[in-house]
C-alpha positions in Angstrom: 0.0 0.0 0.0 1.6 3.2 -1.0 0.4 6.4 0.7 1.6 9.9 0.1 2.1 12.0 3.3 2.3 15.8 3.1 3.3 17.9 6.1 2.3 21.5 6.0 3.6 23.9 8.7 1.0 26.4 10.0 1.6 29.8 11.6 3.8 29.7 14.6 2.0 30.4 17.9 3.0 31.5 21.3 2.3 28.1 22.7 4.4 26.3 20.1 4.3 25.1 16.5 1.3 23.6 14.7 1.4 21.2 11.7 -1.2 19.9 9.4 -0.7 16.3 8.1 -2.4 15.5 4.8 -2.7 11.9 3.7 -3.4 11.3 0.1 -6.5 9.2 -0.6 -5.7 5.6 -1.4 -5.9 4.6 -5.0 -8.3 1.8 -6.1 -5.4 0.2 -8.0 -3.5 -0.5 -4.7 -3.5 -4.1 -3.8 -3.5 -5.5 -0.3 -0.3 -7.4 0.4 -1.8 -9.8 2.8 -4.7 -12.0 2.0 -6.7 -13.9 4.5 -6.8 -17.6 3.9 -10.3 -19.0 3.6 -11.6 -20.5 6.8 -11.5 -24.3 6.8 -14.6 -25.9 8.2 -13.9 -29.2 9.8 -16.5 -31.9 9.6 -18.5 -32.4 12.8 -19.7 -35.8 13.6 -23.0 -36.8 15.0 -21.4 -37.8 18.3 -19.7 -34.4 18.6 -23.0 -32.6 18.0 -24.7 -34.7 20.6 -21.8 -34.0 23.1 -22.2 -30.3 22.4 -25.9 -30.4 22.9 -25.6 -32.4 26.1 -23.0 -29.9 27.4 -25.3 -27.0 26.5 -28.2 -28.7 28.3 -26.0 -29.3 31.3 -25.0 -25.6 31.4 -28.6 -24.6 31.2 -29.6 -26.9 34.0 -26.6 -25.7 36.1 -27.6 -22.1 35.4 -31.2 -22.7 36.3 -30.2 -24.5 39.5 -28.0 -21.6 40.4 -30.8 -19.1 39.7 -33.2 -21.1 41.8 -30.7 -21.4 44.7 -30.2 -17.6 44.6 -33.9 -17.0 44.6 -34.4 -19.3 47.6 -31.6 -17.5 49.5 -33.2 -14.2 48.7 -36.6 -15.4 49.9 -35.1 -16.8 53.1 -33.4 -13.4 53.7 -36.7 -11.6 53.1 -38.4 -13.9 55.6 -35.7 -13.1 58.2 -36.0 -9.4 57.6 -39.8 -9.5 57.9 -39.6 -11.6 61.1 -37.1 -9.1 62.6 -39.3 -6.2 61.6 -42.3 -7.8 63.3 -40.3 -8.5 66.5 -39.0 -4.9 66.5 -42.6 -3.6 66.0 -43.8 -5.8 68.9 -41.0 -4.6 71.2 -41.6 -1.0 70.2 -45.4 -1.4 71.0 -44.6 -3.0 74.4 -42.2 -0.3 75.3 -44.6 2.4 74.2 -47.4 0.8 76.2 -45.2 0.6 79.3 -44.1 4.2 79.0 -47.6 5.3 78.6 -48.7 3.3 81.7 -45.9 4.8 83.7 -46.8 8.4 82.6 -50.5 7.7 83.5 -49.6 6.3 86.9 -47.3 9.3 87.6 -50.0 11.7 86.5 -52.6 9.9 88.7 -50.2 10.1 91.7 -49.5 13.8 91.1 -53.2 14.5 90.8 -54.0 12.6 94.0 -51.2 14.5 95.8 -52.5 17.9 94.5 -56.0 17.1 95.6 -54.9 16.0 99.0 -52.9 19.2 99.4 -55.9 21.3 98.4 -58.2 19.4 100.8 -55.7 20.0 103.6 -55.6 23.7 102.7 -59.4 24.0 102.7 -59.6 22.2 106.1 -57.1 24.7 107.5 -59.2 27.6 106.1 -62.4 26.0 107.5 -60.7 25.7 111.0 -59.7 29.4 110.8 -63.2 30.4 109.7 -64.7 28.4 112.5 -62.3 30.0 115.0 -63.2 33.4 113.7 -67.0 32.6 114.1 -66.4 31.4 117.6 -64.5 34.5 118.5 -67.1 36.7 117.0 -69.9 34.9 118.9 -67.9 35.1 122.1 -67.5 38.8 121.6 -71.2 39.2 121.0 -72.0 37.3 124.2 -69.6 39.5 126.2 -71.2 42.6 124.8 -74.6 41.4 125.9 
């Protein structure tokens, strides 16, 4: 193959030089030096074809078994994840219920304590009022 190469220098630039490389188009008369030898097909026997078909079938079965095994492992993992989620949900519900019960018990105790304190306060006021009434009556009797 004969090719003609032409190198043409472009204007110089600050960053360096630039060249343009021009290749001549190849001529249709040019012959390729190397020729590919024709591929030789060997005769395949019936036994060889059967062997290849059996090997292909075995590969298909093996691939199918591998895919089924992978799917079974995936399902097992999904079951484990779901079971774990259910357990965590139950535990969360139990903890939330216990917390709520504790809060309600604490609120009940606080309310009882506040009511008892108010009752005590009112009893003290009633005692003072009763004392004032007695003193007032005693003063009225002394005046009479």
